[in-house]
C-alpha positions as CSV (number, residue, x, y, z in Angstrom):
1,M,15.2,-36.0,13.4
2,Q,16.1,-33.6,10.9
3,L,15.3,-30.2,10.2
4,R,13.9,-31.2,6.7
5,D,11.9,-34.3,8.1
6,T,10.4,-31.9,10.7
7,F,9.5,-29.7,7.7
8,S,7.9,-32.2,6.0
9,L,5.8,-33.4,8.6
10,A,4.3,-29.8,8.4
11,M,3.7,-30.1,5.4
12,R,1.9,-33.1,5.2
13,S,-0.3,-31.6,7.9
14,I,-1.5,-29.0,6.5
15,S,-2.4,-31.1,3.2
16,A,-4.2,-33.1,5.8
17,N,-6.3,-30.2,6.5
18,R,-6.7,-28.0,3.6
19,L,-10.1,-26.3,4.3
20,R,-9.0,-25.5,7.5
21,A,-5.0,-24.5,6.7
22,G,-7.0,-22.8,3.4
23,L,-9.4,-20.2,5.3
24,T,-6.6,-19.2,7.5
25,I,-4.2,-18.3,4.7
26,S,-7.1,-16.5,3.2
27,I,-7.8,-14.6,6.3
28,I,-4.1,-13.5,6.1
29,A,-4.0,-13.1,2.2
30,F,-7.0,-9.9,2.2
31,G,-5.1,-8.5,5.2
32,I,-2.2,-8.4,3.7
33,M,-3.6,-7.4,0.3
34,A,-4.9,-4.5,2.1
35,L,-2.0,-2.9,3.1
36,V,-0.2,-3.5,-0.1
37,G,-2.5,-2.6,-2.3
38,I,-3.0,1.0,-0.3
39,L,0.8,1.0,-0.4
40,T,1.2,0.1,-4.1
41,A,-0.6,2.8,-5.0
42,I,0.2,5.5,-3.1
43,D,3.4,4.6,-4.7
44,T,2.1,5.2,-8.2
45,M,0.6,8.2,-7.5
46,K,3.8,9.1,-6.3
47,S,5.4,8.0,-9.6
48,K,3.0,9.6,-11.3
49,I,3.4,13.1,-9.3
50,Y,7.4,13.1,-10.1
51,D,6.2,12.8,-14.4
52,S,4.0,15.0,-13.8
53,F,5.8,18.0,-12.1
54,A,8.9,17.1,-14.0
55,S,7.6,19.4,-16.9
56,M,10.0,21.9,-15.7
57,G,12.9,20.1,-14.4
58,A,14.2,20.1,-11.0
59,N,16.2,23.1,-12.2
60,G,13.0,24.8,-12.8
61,F,11.3,27.3,-10.9
62,S,8.4,29.7,-11.2
63,I,7.4,33.5,-10.1
64,R,3.3,33.3,-9.0
65,N,1.4,35.9,-6.9
66,R,0.5,33.7,-4.4
67,E,1.5,31.2,-2.2
68,L,0.8,27.2,-3.1
69,N,-1.2,25.4,-0.7
70,I,-1.7,22.0,-1.2
71,R,-4.3,19.6,0.6
72,I,-5.3,16.2,0.1
73,G,-8.3,14.3,2.2
74,G,-10.2,17.6,2.9
75,P,-10.1,19.5,5.9
76,G,-6.9,20.2,7.3
77,K,-4.0,22.1,7.7
78,A,-2.7,22.4,4.2
79,T,0.9,22.2,2.9
80,R,2.2,25.6,2.1
81,G,5.0,25.7,-0.3
82,S,7.2,28.2,1.7
83,N,7.4,28.2,5.6
84,R,8.7,31.4,5.4
85,K,5.9,34.1,7.5
86,M,5.6,36.9,5.3
87,R,5.1,40.3,7.0
88,V,4.0,42.4,4.3
89,R,1.5,45.3,4.2
90,S,-2.2,43.5,3.5
91,S,-2.9,46.1,0.6
92,N,0.4,44.2,-1.1
93,R,-0.2,40.4,-0.2
94,N,-0.5,38.4,-3.3
95,A,-0.6,41.5,-5.6
96,V,-1.6,40.1,-9.2
97,I,1.9,39.6,-11.2
98,T,0.9,42.0,-14.6
99,F,1.2,41.2,-18.3
100,D,4.0,43.9,-18.2
101,E,6.3,43.1,-14.9
102,A,5.8,39.8,-16.4
103,M,7.6,40.9,-20.0
104,K,9.9,43.5,-18.3
105,F,11.2,40.2,-16.1
106,K,11.7,38.3,-19.2
107,E,13.9,41.0,-20.9
108,R,15.8,41.9,-17.8
109,Y,16.8,38.4,-16.7
110,N,20.3,38.0,-17.1
111,F,21.9,34.7,-16.4
112,P,22.4,31.1,-18.5
113,A,18.9,30.4,-18.3
114,T,15.2,30.1,-20.6
115,V,12.3,32.4,-19.5
116,G,8.7,31.8,-20.6
117,V,5.3,33.8,-19.4
118,Q,2.3,32.3,-19.2
119,F,-1.9,33.1,-18.5
120,R,-4.2,30.6,-17.4
121,A,-7.0,32.3,-19.7
122,G,-9.9,29.4,-17.7
123,G,-10.6,25.6,-17.5
124,G,-14.6,24.1,-18.1
125,M,-14.0,24.9,-21.5
126,T,-15.9,23.8,-24.6
127,V,-14.8,23.1,-27.9
128,Y,-16.0,22.8,-31.0
129,H,-15.8,21.4,-34.9
130,G,-18.9,21.5,-36.7
131,D,-21.2,19.0,-35.3
132,A,-17.9,17.4,-32.8
133,K,-17.5,19.0,-29.3
134,T,-15.7,18.2,-26.2
135,N,-16.4,17.7,-22.5
136,P,-16.6,21.0,-21.0
137,T,-13.5,20.2,-19.1
138,V,-10.4,21.4,-21.8
139,Q,-8.1,24.3,-20.1
140,V,-7.4,27.0,-22.2
141,I,-3.5,28.5,-21.4
142,G,-1.5,31.6,-22.9
143,G,1.7,31.3,-23.8
144,D,4.7,32.5,-25.4
145,D,7.2,30.9,-27.7
146,N,9.0,28.9,-25.1
147,Y,6.0,27.8,-23.3
148,L,6.4,24.2,-25.2
149,K,9.9,24.0,-23.9
150,L,9.6,24.7,-20.2
151,S,6.6,22.6,-20.3
152,N,8.0,19.7,-21.2
153,Y,5.5,19.9,-24.4
154,E,6.4,18.1,-27.9
155,L,5.0,19.2,-31.7
156,S,3.5,16.0,-33.2
157,M,2.8,18.0,-36.4
158,G,2.6,21.5,-37.2
159,R,4.9,24.3,-35.9
160,N,5.3,26.8,-32.7
161,F,4.2,29.9,-32.4
162,N,6.3,33.0,-34.7
163,Q,7.0,36.4,-33.7
164,A,4.1,36.9,-35.6
165,D,1.7,35.3,-33.3
166,L,3.5,36.9,-30.3
167,E,3.0,40.6,-31.5
168,S,-0.6,39.9,-33.0
169,G,-2.2,38.3,-31.1
170,R,-4.3,37.0,-33.8
171,N,-6.2,34.2,-33.3
172,V,-3.8,30.8,-33.5
173,A,-4.2,27.7,-31.2
174,I,-2.1,24.3,-30.4
175,L,-4.2,21.5,-29.4
176,G,-3.7,19.2,-26.9
177,N,-4.3,15.4,-28.0
178,D,-7.0,14.3,-25.4
179,V,-8.5,17.5,-27.4
180,V,-7.3,16.9,-31.4
181,K,-8.7,13.0,-30.4
182,K,-12.5,13.9,-29.3
183,I,-13.0,16.3,-32.2
184,F,-11.2,14.8,-35.4
185,G,-11.3,11.2,-34.2
186,E,-8.5,8.9,-35.7
187,R,-7.5,11.3,-38.4
188,P,-5.6,14.2,-36.9
189,E,-4.1,15.0,-39.8
190,N,-7.5,16.6,-40.1
191,A,-7.1,18.7,-37.7
192,L,-3.6,20.8,-38.9
193,N,-5.2,23.7,-40.4
194,S,-8.8,23.9,-39.6
195,N,-10.8,26.1,-37.8
196,V,-11.9,25.0,-34.0
197,R,-14.6,27.2,-31.8
198,V,-13.6,27.8,-27.8
199,G,-16.2,29.2,-26.8
200,N,-17.3,32.0,-29.4
201,V,-13.9,32.8,-30.6
202,R,-12.4,31.2,-33.9
203,Y,-9.4,29.9,-33.9
204,R,-6.5,28.5,-36.2
205,V,-4.8,24.9,-35.5
206,I,-1.3,25.7,-36.5
207,G,-0.1,22.7,-34.4
208,I,-1.2,19.4,-32.4
209,L,0.6,18.0,-29.2
210,K,2.3,14.8,-28.9
211,T,0.6,13.0,-25.6
212,K,2.8,13.6,-22.6
213,G,3.3,10.9,-20.2
214,S,1.7,12.3,-17.0
215,S,-1.4,13.9,-18.8
216,N,-3.6,12.1,-17.0
217,L,-3.4,13.0,-13.8
218,F,-3.4,17.2,-14.3
219,S,-5.5,16.8,-17.9
220,A,-1.9,18.2,-19.5
221,D,-3.5,16.9,-23.0
222,N,-7.0,18.4,-22.7
223,V,-5.6,21.7,-23.3
224,V,-5.8,24.8,-26.0
225,V,-2.8,26.4,-26.2
226,T,-2.9,30.2,-27.4
227,T,-0.7,32.8,-27.1
228,V,-0.7,35.8,-24.1
229,A,-1.5,38.4,-26.3
230,N,-4.6,36.9,-27.2
231,T,-5.3,35.8,-23.9
232,R,-5.2,39.2,-23.1
233,R,-7.6,40.0,-25.7
234,V,-10.1,37.6,-25.9
235,F,-9.8,36.5,-21.5
236,N,-9.1,39.7,-20.3
237,R,-10.6,40.0,-16.9
238,P,-9.9,42.3,-13.8
239,N,-7.0,41.3,-11.8
240,A,-5.5,38.8,-13.9
241,S,-1.9,37.4,-12.9
242,Y,0.4,35.7,-15.1
243,Q,3.3,33.3,-14.1
244,V,6.8,33.6,-15.2
245,N,8.5,30.1,-16.1
246,V,12.7,30.0,-15.2
247,N,14.6,26.9,-16.5
248,V,18.3,27.4,-16.1
249,D,20.6,25.4,-18.4
250,D,22.6,24.2,-14.9
251,I,20.9,22.9,-12.6
252,S,23.9,23.4,-10.0
253,M,23.0,27.2,-10.7
254,I,19.6,26.6,-9.5
255,E,19.9,28.4,-6.4
256,A,21.7,31.5,-7.9
257,A,18.9,31.8,-10.4
258,I,16.7,32.3,-7.8
259,G,18.6,34.7,-5.9
260,E,18.6,36.8,-8.9
261,A,15.4,36.5,-10.4
262,T,13.9,37.5,-6.7
263,G,16.4,40.8,-6.7
264,T,15.3,41.1,-10.5
265,F,11.5,41.1,-9.0
266,R,12.0,42.9,-6.5
267,I,13.2,46.0,-8.9
268,I,10.7,45.8,-11.6
269,R,8.0,45.9,-8.6
270,K,9.5,48.9,-6.8
271,M,9.9,47.6,-3.8
272,T,11.9,48.8,-0.8
273,T,14.3,47.5,1.4
274,D,12.7,46.5,4.3
275,E,9.7,45.4,2.5
276,E,9.4,41.7,2.4
277,N,8.4,39.9,-1.1
278,N,5.3,39.6,-2.0
279,F,5.6,37.0,-4.9
280,Y,6.5,33.8,-4.3
281,M,9.3,31.2,-5.7
282,S,8.4,28.0,-6.3
283,R,10.3,25.2,-7.3
284,S,9.1,22.5,-9.5
285,D,10.5,19.3,-7.8
286,S,9.5,21.2,-4.4
287,V,5.7,20.9,-5.7
288,A,6.0,17.1,-5.6
289,E,7.8,16.8,-2.3
290,M,4.3,19.0,-0.6
291,L,2.2,16.6,-2.5
292,F,4.1,13.7,-0.6
293,K,3.8,15.2,2.5
294,S,0.4,15.4,2.0
295,L,0.2,11.9,1.3
296,G,2.0,10.7,4.1
297,T,-1.4,10.6,6.1
298,I,-2.7,8.1,3.6
299,T,0.2,5.8,4.2
300,L,0.1,6.3,7.9
301,A,-3.5,5.3,7.4
302,A,-2.2,2.4,5.2
303,A,0.5,1.1,8.2
304,L,-2.7,1.2,10.7
305,I,-4.9,-0.9,8.6
306,G,-2.2,-3.5,8.2
307,L,-1.1,-3.3,11.3
308,I,-4.3,-4.2,12.9
309,T,-4.7,-6.9,10.4
310,L,-1.9,-8.4,11.5
311,F,-3.0,-8.3,15.1
312,G,-5.9,-10.1,13.9
313,S,-4.7,-12.2,11.2
314,A,-2.2,-13.8,14.6
315,I,-5.0,-13.9,16.9
316,G,-6.9,-16.2,14.5
317,L,-3.5,-18.5,13.5
318,M,-2.9,-19.2,17.5
319,N,-6.1,-19.9,18.1
320,I,-6.2,-22.1,14.6
321,M,-3.3,-23.8,16.1
322,L,-4.5,-24.5,19.4
323,V,-7.5,-26.0,17.8
324,S,-5.1,-28.4,15.8
325,V,-3.2,-29.1,19.0
326,A,-6.4,-30.3,20.4
327,E,-7.4,-32.1,18.0
328,R,-4.3,-34.0,17.4
329,T,-3.6,-34.7,20.9
330,R,-3.7,-38.4,19.7
331,E,-1.5,-38.1,17.4
332,I,1.3,-35.9,19.2
333,G,0.7,-39.0,21.7
334,V,2.0,-41.9,19.1
335,N,4.7,-39.3,18.2
336,K,6.3,-39.1,21.2
337,A,5.8,-42.6,21.9
338,L,8.2,-43.6,19.1
339,G,10.5,-41.5,20.2
340,A,9.8,-37.7,19.1
341,T,11.6,-35.1,21.1
342,A,9.9,-32.2,22.9
343,P,12.1,-29.9,20.5
344,T,11.3,-31.8,17.5
345,I,7.0,-31.4,18.4
346,R,7.5,-27.6,19.0
347,Q,9.2,-26.8,15.6
348,Q,6.4,-29.1,13.6
349,F,3.7,-26.7,15.0
350,V,6.2,-23.7,14.6
351,F,6.7,-24.3,11.0
352,E,3.2,-25.6,10.6
353,A,2.0,-21.9,11.8
354,I,5.3,-20.0,10.1
355,I,4.5,-22.1,6.5
356,I,0.5,-21.3,6.3
357,S,1.2,-17.3,7.9
358,V,3.9,-17.2,4.6
359,L,1.3,-19.0,2.2
360,G,-0.9,-15.7,3.0
361,G,2.0,-13.7,3.1
362,V,2.7,-14.3,-0.8
363,L,-0.9,-14.7,-1.9
364,G,-1.9,-11.3,-0.4
365,T,1.1,-9.2,-1.6
366,F,0.4,-10.7,-4.9
367,L,-3.5,-10.1,-4.6
368,G,-2.1,-6.3,-3.6
369,M,0.5,-5.8,-6.2
370,M,-2.8,-6.3,-8.8
371,V,-5.0,-4.4,-6.8
372,G,-2.6,-1.4,-6.2
373,N,-1.9,-1.1,-10.0
374,L,-5.2,0.0,-11.1
375,M,-4.9,3.4,-10.3
376,S,-1.6,2.7,-12.5
377,L,-3.6,1.7,-15.1
378,L,-6.7,4.6,-14.0
379,L,-3.2,7.4,-14.5
380,G,-1.9,5.6,-17.3
381,S,1.5,5.2,-15.8
382,S,3.5,2.2,-15.6
383,F,3.2,-1.2,-13.7
384,V,4.6,-0.6,-10.1
385,I,6.2,-3.7,-8.6
386,P,6.7,-2.6,-5.2
387,W,9.5,-4.8,-4.0
388,V,9.9,-3.2,-0.6
389,W,6.5,-4.0,0.4
390,I,6.3,-7.5,-0.8
391,T,9.3,-8.0,1.0
392,V,7.4,-6.2,4.1
393,G,4.5,-7.9,4.1
394,I,6.4,-11.7,3.4
395,L,8.3,-11.1,6.8
396,S,6.0,-9.7,8.4
397,C,3.6,-12.5,7.7
398,A,6.8,-14.8,8.8
399,A,6.7,-13.1,12.2
400,V,3.5,-13.2,12.6
401,G,3.3,-17.2,12.1
402,L,6.6,-17.4,14.5
403,V,4.9,-15.3,17.3
404,S,1.5,-17.2,16.2
405,G,3.1,-20.6,16.6
406,I,5.5,-20.5,19.9
407,Y,2.6,-20.8,22.4
408,P,0.5,-23.8,20.4
409,A,3.7,-25.8,20.5
410,I,5.0,-25.0,23.6
411,K,1.5,-26.8,24.7
412,A,1.6,-29.8,22.4
413,S,5.5,-30.3,23.3
414,K,4.4,-30.9,26.8
415,L,1.7,-33.0,26.7
416,D,2.2,-36.7,28.3
417,P,2.7,-39.2,25.9
418,I,0.2,-41.5,28.4
419,V,-2.2,-38.8,28.3
420,A,-2.3,-38.0,25.2
421,L,-2.1,-42.0,23.8
422,R,-5.7,-42.3,26.3
423,Y,-7.3,-39.6,24.8
424,E,-10.2,-39.6,22.5
């Protein structure tokens, strides 16, 4: 009997027991769906993180007064932005970056790069216009004339800050797309040159930002951008720390740019040669890598769920195949009496197990891809087709079918045809 004949016989046997085969396929499919769904969601999150931190690009870095600590998944050890332990005096650790220090750096940094100063004035703000208002989730950012470029924002209408805005600190603002939609509806042009109120302070709108592709993850469209000078006057608070952003013209010079920036900022902060840095350089792409490491725990958990599911599916499939052997003992005896050899019987049962398992894997990977991409809908990112996990899922199911079908196939091939024919 040729291989294709054995395969055809296996398919007919599965068709004859549709309910049992369907239940088995469903068990395997739901297990693979959980695995592929979680891993697809993680891939979607990783893609979104890359987009979100592409605001400065791989050739950008920032100077902060505190080391970045990122934690995902509750209590535990945070992922730090630097593995180097700082040995500075406790009075100097996390010393704020003052406005004067930030501006001096912008003036003195002689490197082919774009430098900007920003200040996060506050989150949880509400913007009002007439009777309309936003949710109390708007972030107010103070920036300079380079802020939009360094943060990968584009204007849909209006203008950027001019020198008079920066020097006077007057109440002018650029609104994010979400803010405009919330208080001006489908007529964003009405926002331009109108007055809005942020808290108790009125601002004249001089520009409207285009939607950022990575807006949903970090609410990049739910912002009000004004000048650094304005935030100093309106949102002044003790121990306020400013952030310096740098975007290097040539990505191959990024390490040299960081070294130059470190030396320049040490001079500005009047640090001695035997004193460790009390500020931190954070590359934008390294932040994404830190988040990926934090997501590693979730990936391991998903893999563990998949292994447990596949193990359970293998046991269930083997049990069903053993039941099938017992139920079809007389059929096996007839086949042997008609000339079917032991290898042919083994092939038939192995094929049945593999076909059932692969069908479950195909269905499960499709459902998992759909479920995982619900995350892309929530984050507003592009649809992800996880070819790697689809391939892994189907191959894993084929392996499960092979392993689960071997023992029942061997048992079926060893049946004595005389005894099998007498079986009732």
